[in-house]
Backbone bond lengths (Angstrom), bond angles and torsions (degrees), N, CA, C in turn:
res aa  C-N    CA-C-N  psi(-1)  N-CA   C-N-CA  omega(-1)  CA-C   N-CA-C  phi
1 X - - - 1.469 - - 1.515 110.33 -
2 X 1.340 117.11 139.33 1.447 121.32 174.01 1.523 111.14 -91.58
3 X 1.329 115.29 168.71 1.461 121.25 -176.44 1.520 109.25 -134.78
4 X 1.321 116.41 136.04 1.467 122.03 175.44 1.529 107.62 -103.73
5 X 1.335 115.08 119.57 1.463 121.88 -170.66 1.520 109.95 -118.36
6 X 1.327 115.16 132.63 1.466 121.18 177.54 1.522 111.81 -82.20
7 X 1.342 117.31 -40.04 1.460 119.84 178.25 1.527 110.15 -170.09
8 X 1.330 114.07 157.18 1.466 122.66 174.49 1.526 106.12 -137.79
9 X 1.343 117.01 127.26 1.458 117.75 -176.68 1.531 110.04 -158.12
10 X 1.340 117.22 149.37 1.468 121.04 174.22 1.515 110.20 -84.94
11 X 1.313 116.21 142.54 1.463 120.45 -179.67 1.526 108.19 -163.79
12 X 1.320 116.92 -165.51 1.456 123.81 167.40 1.523 108.25 -110.28
13 X 1.331 116.74 137.56 1.455 119.18 173.56 1.525 108.41 -59.02
14 X 1.326 116.43 128.88 1.458 119.71 -173.09 1.501 115.51 -98.65
15 X 1.340 118.56 -9.45 1.454 120.67 -169.89 1.527 111.50 -134.46
16 X 1.315 115.10 157.26 1.456 121.24 167.76 1.510 114.59 72.05
17 X 1.334 115.29 -160.06 1.458 121.82 -172.76 1.520 113.19 -68.19
18 X 1.338 118.15 -22.51 1.455 122.09 -179.82 1.527 112.52 -98.04
19 X 1.326 117.79 12.24 1.468 121.44 -178.21 1.525 111.02 -55.22
20 X 1.318 115.35 134.51 1.457 121.81 179.71 1.513 114.26 94.09
21 X 1.319 117.71 -6.69 1.465 120.36 -176.44 1.520 110.96 -86.13
22 X 1.325 116.34 136.20 1.459 121.10 175.94 1.519 110.10 -62.85
23 X 1.334 115.69 135.70 1.461 119.99 -174.32 1.518 110.54 -155.21
24 X 1.326 115.10 157.82 1.462 121.84 163.94 1.519 106.71 -102.82
25 X 1.329 116.84 126.97 1.451 120.74 175.63 1.524 109.01 -93.55
26 X 1.317 114.79 125.14 1.460 122.99 177.46 1.524 106.53 -112.22
27 X 1.325 115.57 100.32 1.464 120.48 -174.75 1.524 110.35 -99.13
28 X 1.331 115.33 116.80 1.450 121.19 178.51 1.526 110.43 -82.93
29 X 1.309 116.08 146.08 1.460 121.63 177.30 1.527 109.78 -81.15
30 X 1.334 115.80 143.31 1.456 121.08 173.89 1.510 114.24 97.08
31 X 1.329 115.19 150.30 1.463 121.73 178.51 1.524 108.83 -149.89
32 X 1.312 116.53 136.15 1.461 120.42 -179.42 1.531 113.38 -78.33
33 X 1.331 117.55 -5.23 1.458 120.60 175.84 1.526 112.42 -97.50
34 X 1.316 116.33 2.25 1.466 119.85 178.19 1.522 109.10 -147.63
35 X 1.317 116.40 120.35 1.455 122.87 177.72 1.516 107.15 -110.71
36 X 1.313 115.55 102.29 1.462 119.67 -174.75 1.507 114.19 -64.07
37 X 1.344 117.75 -16.91 1.456 119.57 -179.83 1.524 112.55 -78.29
38 X 1.347 116.97 -23.05 1.457 118.37 -173.13 1.518 114.55 -124.69
39 X 1.317 117.56 -11.55 1.462 119.39 -176.26 1.514 109.96 -138.40
40 X 1.313 115.58 147.44 1.457 119.54 170.08 1.518 108.44 -76.27
41 X 1.308 116.40 161.10 1.465 119.35 178.10 1.533 110.59 -58.84
42 X 1.339 117.04 -32.77 1.458 119.94 179.91 1.520 112.20 -64.98
43 X 1.347 117.68 -21.22 1.459 121.75 179.90 1.524 111.98 -93.49
44 X 1.310 117.41 -0.12 1.452 120.61 -178.85 1.522 110.20 -74.45
45 X 1.357 115.51 168.74 1.462 120.56 178.66 1.524 111.18 -66.44
46 X 1.333 116.93 -23.65 1.463 120.41 180.00 1.529 108.90 -133.99
47 X 1.330 117.91 74.86 1.467 120.76 -178.34 1.521 113.19 -64.38
48 X 1.335 117.33 -14.31 1.455 121.94 179.11 1.526 112.55 -82.43
49 X 1.327 118.55 0.26 1.465 121.44 -178.60 1.531 110.44 -55.25
50 X 1.337 115.96 133.08 1.464 120.56 -177.38 1.524 111.98 -111.32
51 X 1.345 117.26 20.86 1.458 121.60 -173.53 1.526 111.36 -117.07
52 X 1.322 116.17 133.78 1.463 121.46 172.76 1.524 108.30 -83.85
53 X 1.332 116.75 107.28 1.459 120.62 178.13 1.531 111.31 -118.80
54 X 1.345 115.98 22.03 1.459 120.44 -173.17 1.524 113.11 -123.13
55 X 1.313 118.52 -39.66 1.467 121.32 -161.94 1.528 114.81 -73.12
56 X 1.327 118.77 -20.39 1.471 122.35 -171.94 1.524 110.76 56.72
57 X 1.333 115.44 36.52 1.460 120.56 -177.90 1.514 112.63 -103.80
58 X 1.332 117.94 -1.53 1.447 120.07 -175.99 1.520 113.59 -82.63
59 X 1.323 115.38 176.17 1.459 121.85 179.58 1.527 110.14 -63.61
60 X 1.322 116.69 132.57 1.469 124.28 -179.63 1.523 112.75 62.23
61 X 1.337 117.73 23.47 1.459 121.02 179.15 1.530 110.47 -70.10
62 X 1.332 115.05 154.90 1.456 119.53 174.52 1.511 112.58 142.86
63 X 1.315 114.83 -172.43 1.461 122.24 179.38 1.524 109.44 -97.77
64 X 1.332 115.69 125.95 1.463 121.83 179.39 1.524 108.80 -107.36
65 X 1.323 117.88 131.40 1.464 119.84 -171.40 1.515 114.87 -73.64
66 X 1.334 117.08 -24.55 1.464 118.42 -175.86 1.527 109.75 -157.69
67 X 1.336 115.00 171.44 1.458 121.28 -174.51 1.516 112.27 -65.72
68 X 1.313 118.13 -40.66 1.459 120.19 -175.74 1.523 111.87 -66.53
69 X 1.314 118.08 -38.92 1.465 119.48 179.26 1.523 110.98 -66.67
70 X 1.332 116.95 -37.56 1.456 119.83 178.03 1.521 111.17 -69.94
71 X 1.317 117.46 -43.53 1.468 120.56 179.38 1.526 111.24 -62.14
72 X 1.331 117.69 -32.48 1.460 120.96 179.17 1.523 111.05 -64.85
73 X 1.327 117.36 -40.18 1.463 120.45 179.04 1.527 110.05 -69.29
74 X 1.336 117.21 -41.72 1.464 120.13 176.32 1.523 110.14 -57.38
75 X 1.337 116.34 -44.38 1.459 120.92 -179.75 1.520 111.53 -63.17
76 X 1.326 116.88 -39.79 1.463 120.67 179.16 1.531 111.60 -64.98
77 X 1.340 116.78 -26.20 1.465 120.63 -179.42 1.521 112.67 -81.98
78 X 1.325 117.27 -13.62 1.471 119.23 179.58 1.516 108.84 -73.76
79 X 1.309 117.11 120.46 1.464 121.48 -175.24 1.520 112.13 -111.14
80 X 1.330 117.16 3.14 1.449 119.94 -178.56 1.519 112.50 -75.30
81 X 1.317 115.44 158.92 1.467 122.20 176.39 1.520 107.69 -130.59
82 X 1.322 116.08 118.48 1.452 119.78 -173.09 1.514 110.47 84.85
83 X 1.298 117.24 161.16 1.455 120.52 -177.97 1.520 111.32 76.11
84 X 1.308 115.38 -179.44 1.459 121.68 -177.74 1.520 110.33 -96.23
85 X 1.321 118.63 125.73 1.461 119.84 174.67 1.530 110.76 -57.23
86 X 1.321 115.93 141.60 1.463 121.48 -172.44 1.519 108.91 -133.14
87 X 1.334 116.70 125.94 1.456 121.18 178.62 1.523 108.45 -120.67
88 X 1.333 115.91 135.38 1.456 122.85 177.38 1.526 107.60 -108.61
89 X 1.315 115.94 113.81 1.464 121.85 178.67 1.522 107.82 -90.47
90 X 1.325 115.64 117.62 1.450 120.58 -172.35 1.512 109.58 -140.62
91 X 1.311 117.48 -170.16 1.448 120.42 -177.32 1.507 111.10 -160.71
92 X 1.354 116.98 -141.67 1.447 129.12 10.24 1.533 113.74 48.99
93 X 1.327 113.59 -155.17 1.459 120.42 177.03 1.524 109.53 -118.29
94 X 1.340 117.25 103.67 1.468 120.67 -174.07 1.525 113.65 -64.36
95 X 1.331 118.41 -27.68 1.459 119.27 -174.96 1.518 113.15 -75.59
96 X 1.319 118.18 -1.45 1.455 120.64 167.83 1.526 110.87 -69.97
97 X 1.342 117.34 -22.00 1.463 120.71 -175.68 1.527 113.80 -129.07
98 X 1.313 118.27 -33.43 1.458 121.47 -175.67 1.525 109.93 -60.73
99 X 1.330 116.63 125.11 1.453 120.60 -174.60 1.524 110.79 -139.94
100 X 1.322 116.11 177.62 1.456 121.54 -175.97 1.527 113.08 -60.94
101 X 1.336 120.63 -43.94 1.473 118.59 178.22 1.527 113.56 -57.98
102 X 1.322 117.47 -39.41 1.466 119.22 179.59 1.527 110.43 -71.19
103 X 1.319 117.83 -41.51 1.463 120.30 176.32 1.520 110.52 -58.31
104 X 1.321 117.14 -43.73 1.466 120.97 178.88 1.524 111.31 -63.21
105 X 1.335 116.82 -41.74 1.464 120.71 -178.82 1.526 111.23 -66.53
106 X 1.334 117.51 -38.89 1.463 120.77 177.24 1.528 110.96 -68.09
107 X 1.315 116.43 -40.01 1.462 119.55 -179.71 1.532 111.04 -67.81
108 X 1.313 117.40 -35.17 1.466 120.49 176.15 1.523 111.71 -59.80
109 X 1.317 116.34 -27.32 1.473 121.29 178.73 1.527 111.94 -93.99
110 X 1.335 116.64 11.18 1.453 121.41 170.91 1.512 116.34 89.52
111 X 1.330 118.02 9.67 1.461 120.28 -173.26 1.518 112.60 -82.02
112 X 1.326 115.24 138.61 1.451 122.33 159.53 1.524 105.98 -82.93
113 X 1.325 117.11 137.15 1.466 121.09 -167.87 1.520 110.78 -117.93
114 X 1.332 115.59 125.41 1.465 122.38 175.09 1.518 108.96 -115.82
115 X 1.322 115.33 153.98 1.464 120.33 174.98 1.522 108.95 -133.43
116 X 1.331 115.16 142.57 1.455 122.73 171.93 1.522 106.99 -116.31
117 X 1.330 117.08 114.92 1.457 122.12 -170.88 1.520 111.50 -131.57
118 X 1.329 115.84 155.25 1.462 119.59 175.65 1.526 112.17 -82.17
119 X 1.326 117.73 -2.74 1.449 122.00 173.02 1.512 115.61 83.84
120 X 1.329 117.42 7.42 1.466 119.64 -177.03 1.520 113.33 -87.58
121 X 1.328 117.36 -5.79 1.467 120.85 -179.91 1.528 109.11 -132.50
122 X 1.332 114.93 150.12 1.455 119.47 178.52 1.529 110.18 -74.61
123 X 1.332 115.23 159.84 1.463 121.46 -175.61 1.520 111.64 -92.44
124 X 1.330 117.30 143.30 1.459 118.82 164.56 1.524 110.02 -71.86
125 X 1.311 116.96 158.87 1.466 121.44 179.06 1.527 109.45 -73.04
126 X 1.341 116.45 140.96 1.453 119.56 172.56 1.507 115.59 113.86
127 X 1.340 118.06 12.77 1.466 121.98 177.57 1.524 108.69 -97.86
128 X 1.334 116.06 132.80 1.465 121.15 -173.90 1.524 113.70 -85.92
129 X 1.330 117.53 -32.90 1.469 120.92 -175.22 1.521 108.08 -137.52
130 X 1.336 116.63 124.54 1.459 121.71 -174.84 1.521 109.39 -118.50
131 X 1.320 115.97 117.35 1.458 122.74 172.98 1.526 107.95 -110.86
132 X 1.326 116.47 119.96 1.457 122.13 178.63 1.524 108.53 -107.38
133 X 1.340 115.37 127.29 1.471 121.11 178.14 1.525 108.06 -127.08
134 X 1.331 117.59 84.67 1.471 120.84 -176.77 1.519 111.61 -74.10
135 X 1.321 114.34 159.51 1.455 121.01 178.19 1.526 108.95 -115.07
136 X 1.317 117.01 133.34 1.461 121.95 -176.80 1.527 110.23 -57.54
137 X 1.319 115.31 137.59 1.458 120.64 178.05 1.514 114.50 90.49
138 X 1.338 117.91 -4.08 1.460 121.09 178.26 1.533 109.54 -103.56
139 X 1.315 115.77 158.22 1.458 121.23 177.29 1.522 107.95 -90.35
140 X 1.322 116.87 106.96 1.458 119.77 179.63 1.518 109.16 -110.41
141 X 1.341 113.86 140.74 1.465 121.14 -171.32 1.521 112.42 -111.80
142 X 1.312 117.56 -21.67 1.462 121.27 -178.83 1.523 108.47 -91.40
143 X 1.314 117.23 100.50 1.456 122.06 -173.75 1.518 111.56 -120.18
144 X 1.324 115.85 38.50 1.461 122.70 174.26 1.519 107.07 -155.93
145 X 1.333 116.24 152.84 1.455 119.60 178.45 1.512 111.40 162.40
146 X 1.316 115.35 -161.88 1.459 121.28 -179.75 1.519 111.73 -84.97
147 X 1.334 116.32 -43.11 1.461 120.42 -179.03 1.521 110.40 -130.48
148 X 1.310 115.89 138.03 1.456 122.19 164.57 1.520 106.16 -110.99
149 X 1.330 116.52 117.68 1.469 121.25 -177.13 1.522 108.69 -117.83
150 X 1.314 116.28 115.42 1.457 122.02 179.24 1.517 109.19 -105.87
151 X 1.327 116.13 119.41 1.466 120.07 171.93 1.525 106.61 -72.61
152 X 1.334 115.98 126.06 1.458 121.30 -166.94 1.531 111.91 -122.87
153 X 1.356 116.94 141.15 1.460 127.94 5.45 1.524 112.93 -87.00
154 X 1.331 115.08 146.97 1.454 125.06 169.93 1.533 107.90 -143.62
155 X 1.327 115.42 168.80 1.468 120.97 -175.95 1.528 110.47 -83.48
156 X 1.328 115.63 68.35 1.455 122.40 174.43 1.529 108.89 -120.58
157 X 1.336 115.99 149.69 1.452 122.09 170.44 1.527 107.78 -92.74
158 X 1.322 117.23 106.46 1.460 120.50 -174.85 1.528 111.54 -61.47
159 X 1.316 117.58 -36.38 1.458 120.06 -179.67 1.517 111.20 -60.97
160 X 1.325 117.38 -39.57 1.466 121.06 178.21 1.518 111.23 -66.11
161 X 1.316 116.76 -42.16 1.464 120.67 -178.94 1.522 112.07 -66.25
162 X 1.318 116.88 -28.98 1.464 120.51 -178.69 1.525 112.71 -63.45
163 X 1.319 117.10 -20.68 1.467 120.76 -179.66 1.527 112.49 -81.15
164 X 1.325 118.20 -9.92 1.467 120.94 -177.70 1.529 110.39 -76.95
165 X 1.347 117.40 150.89 1.471 120.86 -175.80 1.532 113.43 -81.96
166 X 1.330 115.33 74.99 1.460 122.42 172.46 1.524 108.59 -115.81
167 X 1.339 116.49 145.25 1.464 120.94 178.87 1.511 112.02 -74.34
168 X 1.321 117.37 -32.99 1.463 122.24 -176.94 1.521 108.90 -133.63
169 X 1.326 115.81 139.72 1.461 122.51 176.46 1.524 108.80 -118.87
170 X 1.339 116.21 124.21 1.455 121.28 -176.83 1.522 110.91 -127.45
171 X 1.318 115.15 140.56 1.457 122.45 166.04 1.520 108.26 -111.53
172 X 1.332 116.01 132.55 1.462 120.91 -177.58 1.520 109.23 -124.25
173 X 1.322 118.97 126.74 1.467 120.45 -177.33 1.527 112.07 -58.22
174 X 1.312 115.35 133.86 1.463 121.65 178.22 1.526 109.11 -67.56
175 X 1.318 115.51 127.31 1.463 120.32 178.77 1.529 109.33 -72.85
176 X 1.314 116.53 152.72 1.459 120.69 177.71 1.522 108.59 -157.45
177 X 1.338 117.91 139.06 1.466 119.50 179.83 1.517 113.08 -68.07
178 X 1.320 117.66 -20.38 1.461 120.78 177.57 1.524 109.00 -84.81
179 X 1.328 119.41 117.65 1.468 121.21 -176.01 1.528 113.61 -57.33
180 X 1.327 116.81 -37.69 1.465 119.06 -178.62 1.523 111.01 -67.26
181 X 1.333 116.72 -40.92 1.463 120.22 177.71 1.520 110.68 -66.41
182 X 1.319 116.85 -42.66 1.460 120.14 178.30 1.527 110.81 -60.42
183 X 1.322 116.98 -39.86 1.462 120.78 178.81 1.525 111.20 -65.10
184 X 1.330 117.25 -40.71 1.467 120.41 177.64 1.530 110.75 -63.87
185 X 1.325 116.53 -39.50 1.460 119.98 178.79 1.529 111.36 -64.87
186 X 1.325 116.76 -40.59 1.463 119.63 177.32 1.526 110.76 -63.09
187 X 1.319 116.08 -44.41 1.466 119.87 -179.77 1.530 110.58 -62.97
188 X 1.334 117.21 -41.34 1.456 120.66 179.79 1.526 111.08 -64.82
189 X 1.313 116.45 -36.98 1.469 120.26 -179.65 1.518 111.13 -70.08
190 X 1.317 116.83 -43.59 1.464 120.50 177.13 1.523 110.34 -59.51
191 X 1.327 116.83 -44.10 1.461 120.85 -179.04 1.530 111.19 -65.66
192 X 1.330 116.97 -39.42 1.464 119.88 178.85 1.526 110.87 -63.86
193 X 1.318 117.31 -41.46 1.469 120.59 177.64 1.534 111.03 -65.90
194 X 1.306 116.40 -36.32 1.464 119.72 179.34 1.517 111.17 -66.12
195 X 1.334 116.72 -41.35 1.461 121.42 -176.51 1.525 112.80 -79.35
196 X 1.338 116.97 -28.05 1.464 120.87 -179.58 1.532 107.53 -124.64
197 X 1.320 117.47 86.01 1.468 120.97 -170.38 1.531 115.12 -70.70
198 X 1.333 118.46 -0.64 1.470 119.00 169.92 1.529 111.14 -66.96
199 X 1.320 115.05 -21.16 1.467 121.25 -177.43 1.526 110.33 -98.97
200 X 1.330 114.46 143.80 1.457 121.40 175.90 1.523 109.34 -115.57
201 X 1.311 115.36 153.50 1.453 121.54 179.35 1.526 110.22 -78.55
202 X 1.322 116.27 128.53 1.460 122.13 170.43 1.516 107.88 -108.33
203 X 1.322 115.74 123.76 1.465 121.19 -178.03 1.519 108.42 -118.49
204 X 1.326 117.66 139.68 1.463 121.76 -176.72 1.537 109.32 -77.71
205 X 1.315 115.50 81.69 1.468 120.96 -174.82 1.521 111.67 -64.49
206 X 1.330 117.99 -29.06 1.466 119.16 179.94 1.530 111.60 -63.17
207 X 1.343 116.88 -33.26 1.459 119.59 177.37 1.530 110.84 -69.72
208 X 1.335 115.50 -40.74 1.453 118.95 178.06 1.525 111.86 -63.70
209 X 1.344 116.30 -33.41 1.466 121.46 -178.75 1.522 112.71 -85.62
210 X 1.322 116.62 -13.43 1.468 120.10 -178.92 1.509 113.52 73.19
211 X 1.363 116.78 33.13 1.469 120.93 177.01 1.516 107.96 -115.14
212 X 1.347 118.17 159.53 1.466 119.41 -177.24 1.528 112.17 -69.15
């Protein structure tokens, strides 16, 4: 199987329980919640998405013919010395493409493997860290993992979500190009975490630091 990749780059994980950890981000092109041929981004299930998963304009973007060739580029992007190499498979929706051959190829190169998914597809076996970030109004099937990350505010009942088997529960302020709206979203997220202490605040530290 081939893979269509938007970008591959070394950085620090900016969000959630792994924030601050050195990582290679492997961003897959495409998302099943947005069909660019028939809908505008504003009509998608998550119009607030702040990620380019379409253009193939990122570093190391393109079509890779097989798992080993893709894993080799991911390995070349790892710049850490010591510790366990860590790759975050993200998108778009990575589970449209992430499969057992690629997981095996990454593991052969020593990587611990994380995935960030919208939860609408089941996982292949062999992923070490699972972050699920569902979007309100969609049918999501993956309701267990390491992290549940809700971009806030959305039409979710937090009390209901707290009963799901996740190790960490995060609320992350919804980004918005309008500063006043973004500020209201941050305030709403802080207040929600204060009132429901099962949830922790996830802040996009990479944006504050000016790193990818």
